[in-house]
N, C-alpha and C positions, 0 to 999 in steps of 0.2 A: 641225396643230399651227399654232400663231398662227407669221409670218414671224421668217427669226433677224435681220434688222433691228432689232427690240426690242434686241438683245443693244450696239447704237451709240444705238437713239433712247432709249432710259431715263437715261444720264447726257449725251444729249445737250438733252434738256430738265430735265435738273438744270441742267446749266452755264448755261440762258439764263434760268431760273427765281430765281437765287441771284446772278445777276452784279450786281444795284444792292441788293440786301437788306443794311439793317446789321446787324439784330441776330444776332449768333456764332451763338445756340442753333435758330435758325431754317435758316440757313447748314449750321450742321452736320449737321443731322436731314435735310437734302434731299440733300445729299454720301453720305449714308452711307445713305440710301435707293435712291437713282439706281444706285449703284455695284452697292449687294450686290443689287437686281434684275438688273442686267447681270450681272454674276457670277451666281444661279441661271441666265436662260437659256441661256449660256454650258455652266452643267454640264449642264441639261436634254438639250440638243442632242447637251453630247459622250458623254450616258448611254444614247443614244436613236443615236446614228449606230453607220450597218450596216457593221462592218469585214470583211464579205464581199465588199465590192461598192469597183473602183474608180469615180475620179473626182469631182467635185461632187456635194455630195445639201445637202435644205432650200435648194435654189436658190431663190436673192427677185429679181426682175428688174424696172429699169423702166426707161421711155425717158429717155438721156440727150444724145446729140447725134444729131440724126436726119439730115443729115449725110452722118455716115459712119455710116450703122445698126449706131450708137453703144449698148448699154446700161449704165445704174446695176447690174451684177449683183454680188452677195454668195455665197458659198457657204460650206461646211464641207467640206473633205476629208481624209484620212486625215496632210497635211501641214501644212496650217495649223492645226487643231482645237487641236493641245494650246498653240500658242504665244498661242490667243485667250484658253483657260483658263486662262492665265498672268496674262497682263494684266489679264482681270479681277480676279481674284485679288490681283495683289499693287495695282492701284488701290486695289480694297477696302482693303486693310493699309496704306496709308500716307496713304490718309483719314484714318482709325481714328487714324494719328500724327501727322497735319497738327492735327485738330483740339485735340490736345496741346502740341503746339511751335509752331505756326504763329501770332506772336503778333498783324500788323496784318494790314491790306486780305485777312481772310479769306475774300471771297465773292469778291475776282478771284482772288486763287488757285485756292479749289476748281473755282472755275466755266472756269480754262483748266487744270488737273491733268483734269479733265472730260472736255474740249476734247480733251485731247493725247491720253487714252486712246481716246478717240473715232476718231480719225484713224488711232491703229498700228493698230487693230482692224480699222479699213477699212481697210490696207495689206494685212493678214493675210489679210483675208474674200474682196480682189478675185479676179477671175478674169478679169480681162485687163490686159496691158500698161500701159493710158493711164489706167487708174483707179489699178491700183497704182503706180506714176510719182507719180499729182496726191498720193495722200495720203503716199507716199515725202518730199516735199515740203511738204505742209501741218502735219504733225508739227512742223515747223522754227518755225513762227509760236511755238504755246504752248509750245514747249521753250524757247524763249531768251529770253521772256519770262518764267520759270519762274527761270533760272538768274538773268538781271538782275536782277530786282526785291525777291526775298526772298533772295538770295544773300551774302556776305561783301562788303569790302571793294573786292576787284577783280573783282566778278561782275560789272561791265560790262565787260571785257575780256575775260573768261575766254567771256562770250558772243559777244563780237564771234570769236575766233578757234575757238568750237564752229560757230557757222554759215557760217565762212568754209570749212572743211576741209568740210563735210556740204554746204552749200549748192555750191560749188567743183566739189568731185569731182563733182557728181551731172550735170556734163555728160557723162560717159562713160556716165552707165546710160542718158540722155536718146537720147545717139546710137545704141545698142549697141540703143534702143527702136523707134528711126527705121528702124535699117539691117534690122531683124527684119520692120517692117511694110515696108519694099521690098521685101525679097524673099522673105517669106513670107507677104504678102499681106494678113495683118489683125495687129489688136491681142494676140490669143489665145496666151496660153501654147502651145500647141501648135502653133503658125506656127513655131517653131524646128523644128518637124520636120519641114517643108519647104523648108527653105531650101539651093538650088542656087547653094551657093557655093563655090570651091576651100577645102581645108584652111587656109591660110594666113588665106583671111579671117575663116573660124570661129574659127582662134586669137585675133585681132584682136576680135572679136565676143566672144570668150570675158571674156579680157582690160579690156574696155568695164565689162563687167558685173563684174568681180573689185576693179575700181579705185573701183569706188563703195559696193560692202559694205564692204572691208575699211576706208573710213575710218566707216563707223558701225558697226562693229563695237567694236573697233579693230582694226588688226594692225601693230604696228613694221614698217616707221617711219612709218607715216600715224598716228599716234596723238599727236601735238602735242595733239590740243585739250581730251584727256581728264583729265590731271592736275590742271589749272587749273580744270575745267567741274566734278568732283566734290567736289573742294575748297571750291571757293567756296559752291558753291549749297546750299541747305538741305536739312537731311538726307532727308525725303521724294521731295527730286526727285533728290538724288544716287542714292537709292537703286531710283525709275525708269529714271534712265538706266541705271544698273551694270545691274540683275535684267531691264530689257523691250527698252527703246533699243537695244542692243545684236543684240537679238536679230533685229531683220529685217535685220539684213545678212546674220545666217546664215543665216533664213529665205529670204533672197531668194537666198542661195546652192543651197541646197538644191532652190528651186523652179525655176530655170534647169540646173544642173547634170545632168540626167538627158540632155538634150537633145544634150549633148557628149560623151557617153561613149564615142563613135564616135573624136578624137582628143586625150580624156583621157592617153592613156598618154605623151603627146609630151614635157607640159608637167608633168603631176601631181609627179611626187618631186620637182622645184624647190620646186612649188607648197607642197605637203607640209612642206618643210625650211625656208622661208619663216615659215609658219606656228609651227613648234617653234623656229627661233631667237628669236622674238617672246616664246614659251611660257618659254624660259629666262632669257631677258634682262629678261624680267618681272620674273621668281621672284629675281631677282640684286637686281633695284629694291626689290622689297618688303622682301629677305633686310635692305637697308641703308636702309629708311627709319626715321624718327623719329618721324613724328608718324602716329597710328594712323589718321586718315582715309587719306591717302596709302598705307599701306599696303596698304590693303583695296584703293583704289583700282590698282594695281598687281598685286593679286593676281586682281580681277576682269581686269583686262588678259592677266594673263598664263594665263587657266584659259580664255576664248575662244580662244587658238589655239591649243591643242590641239585642241579643241570644232570649229573651221574644218578642219586639221588631216583631221581625220576625215573632211568631206564633200568630199576629194578623193582618199581611197584608189580610190575605185570597187568597193566590197566592200561585203557586207552587214554585218558585222562595225563598220566603218567610219560609214555609216549610221544604223546603230543608235544607237553611239553619241553621233553628234550632236544624233538627234533627244532622246535621255535626258538625256545631261549640260546642254543647254539648257536645260531645264525645270531639270534638280537645280542647275544655275547658278545660275539666278533666285531661286531658295526662299533658298539657302543667302546668294547672296550680300546679299540682301535681310536674314537676319538677323544677318549679322557687323555688315552697318553699322547696325542697330537696336543691338546692342550699343553700335559705338561712339558713338551718341547717348548711351545712358544712362553708358557712362562717362564722357564730354562733360559733362552734367549735371551730377555736383561736382565738378569743375575749372574748366568751363570753359575748356576747354582738351583739346585732341590727341594734346601732347606726351607721349608715352612717358616721359620721364624725371621726369613727376609724379604719376606710378602707381608700384605695388607692392605686395605682402603685404596684395593686396584679398581672399584669398582664406577670411579669417578673417570680414571685417567685409563682407561679400556673399555668401556661401556656395551662395543660390541664383540670382545671377547667374552667379559661378566655375563650377559645377554647367552651367549653361546653354552658357557660351561653350564651355565643354570639350568636350562632347556635339556643339557646332557644330564644332567646330574637329576632331574626330572623324572627322565626317561628310565634312566636306571635307578632309579629310587621305585617304578613301577607306578607309575602317575598314568591315570586311566586316558587312555586314546593314544599314547607313546605306545612302542612297540613290546617294550619289557612286562607290562600291565599283564597282556594275552597270559605270557609264559610262564609268571610269576603263577597266576592264578590256576594255570592248565595244572603244573608241578605241583601246587599248595592241594590244592583239589587230589590228585591221584596219591601223594602219602596221603591224605586224611584217608581216604579211603580204602588206603593199605592198614593203617593205624591213627590212632588221634592223638596218641602222647608225643610219636613221632609227626605228628602235623604240627602241634602244638612248638614243636622246636625248629620247625621249619618259619612256624610265623615270625616266633623270636630271631630269628639268623636275619630276616627282610626287616625285619625293626632294627637290629643295629646297623644293617644295610644303610640305611638313612640315616641315622645317629651320623654316621663318619661319612659319609657324605657331604652331609648339611654341615656339621664342624669343619672338614675340608673347607667348602666356599665360603665359612664366614672366617677362617683365618686367613685364606689369600683374597677376599674381596671388600670385607667390611669391615675388620678390627683394624686397630690403630698397629701400624707396621711395628715389630718388637726390632729391626734393623733401620738404619736409613737404607731407602733405595734411590736410585739413580732419578736426576730431578725428571729426567725426562722417562718414560715408558710408552714405546710405541704402540698403537691396536693394533688389530689383523688388517695387513693390505687388502689387493683383490682375489689375487692368489690363494691364499688363506681363507680369506672367508670362502671363498670357491668350493674349498675342500670339505669345511665343516658344514658348509649350509648343504652338502651333497648328502654325509653323512645323518644330519638334523632330519634330512626329506626322506630319507629311509627308514629312518626308523617312527617317525610318523606316518607312513605307508603301509609298513607293516604291521604295525599299531592297529590302520584301521582297515586294511587285508590281510590276517594270517593268513587264509585257503591257500594263497601259493604255495606255502613252505607245510603246510599241514597235508597235502592230500596223500604223501603215501605213507602215512602211517596205520592204516587199516592192512597194511600186507604185513607189517611187523607183527599185529595184533592176531592176524588170520592164523599164526602158526598156534594157538594155544593159549594168547593172555587173558586172562579176567578184562575182555571187551565190553 
């Protein structure tokens, strides 16, 4: 089988080919082809991955820093493979969206988007901490430029706030990695197993990782960049931020947390409580939002709170919920933000007061919105139900009180999603809508249908994502 690096090479080559091309059709074609090939390669490797084996597979290695005997190495394992598949799929989906919605500097936009995808996937596929950190930082360059150059009137301030938060807190990740190298003897992930340090020092090391990853996810109160970045960015960029970027932090926690299972019980309930406070607090923010894009931004923030909580339960159900719900969240967040884009198309506004009684005017969009809300609300048979059940089971197993907080947050999610649907599709409009509101057309219908079908498939077949959880628990979690 050809090398796994093709997942990165195709979009990287596409980015360089279209950088200076001014012909829109050629730019769109190359971007779609390169992202499609990247997704196909990721899917091939995912389907050929041997789920009975532990460790990295399909390893590809090149000499990188000879003085440290460090190679540039990529690999697939049980933990990163679902995230790589999600990233390549979402990249393809938003490139398709960008061909219709991005009106200016399309070649620069597509190039930066492909480079962002390459950086994120290289981060996921890294097999050592130095490479992991390099791409964790490298993605900031295209991300900041995409927010700034194609965003709203306050996009510059939003991009700088995003940069300050994410780059500033990366110092904790850098220090944690340096400490791991100093006490563990290498940049390998497994060097965390060899640390000869006190429990207090190990807790400090854990908190170094947590602070950096909590900003990227983000978790309240480290979420200060999220609202402005999500709102000001162009919709394809917002979708990437919500569906993929936050997963870098969740993946980072999944990557390191197995090595801290011996001390996790000292602090895990307090960390879970912090994540659940973020879950519930953000749900209240969503409930009080009067802007669709802001509402979905807080919805995304809320859901990653309970997902992150599952990573600290130390038990099988919690870890299963994290892995499954990360993918589910990526799919459904992308779909709902796309619904917001379709609604904005008619009113040129995300203001909820400008909507109402759309169910008779746009029956197809009403059906898809209702179906996606049912999925996000945890309706049985759809993808979010399984993940939510696993997360709550894991949290209840750790602490009964924390479990009830989780249930309360889930109920709030159903309330604000139902309230959104009522205000947009059922109630009498608060302001005059245009006399003609177009329903979804063929390619929009196809886009929504694919996302909904994936939601149904994952609801019925969660095992394709869950196959690698035992590897996490085998390090010492309470399976």
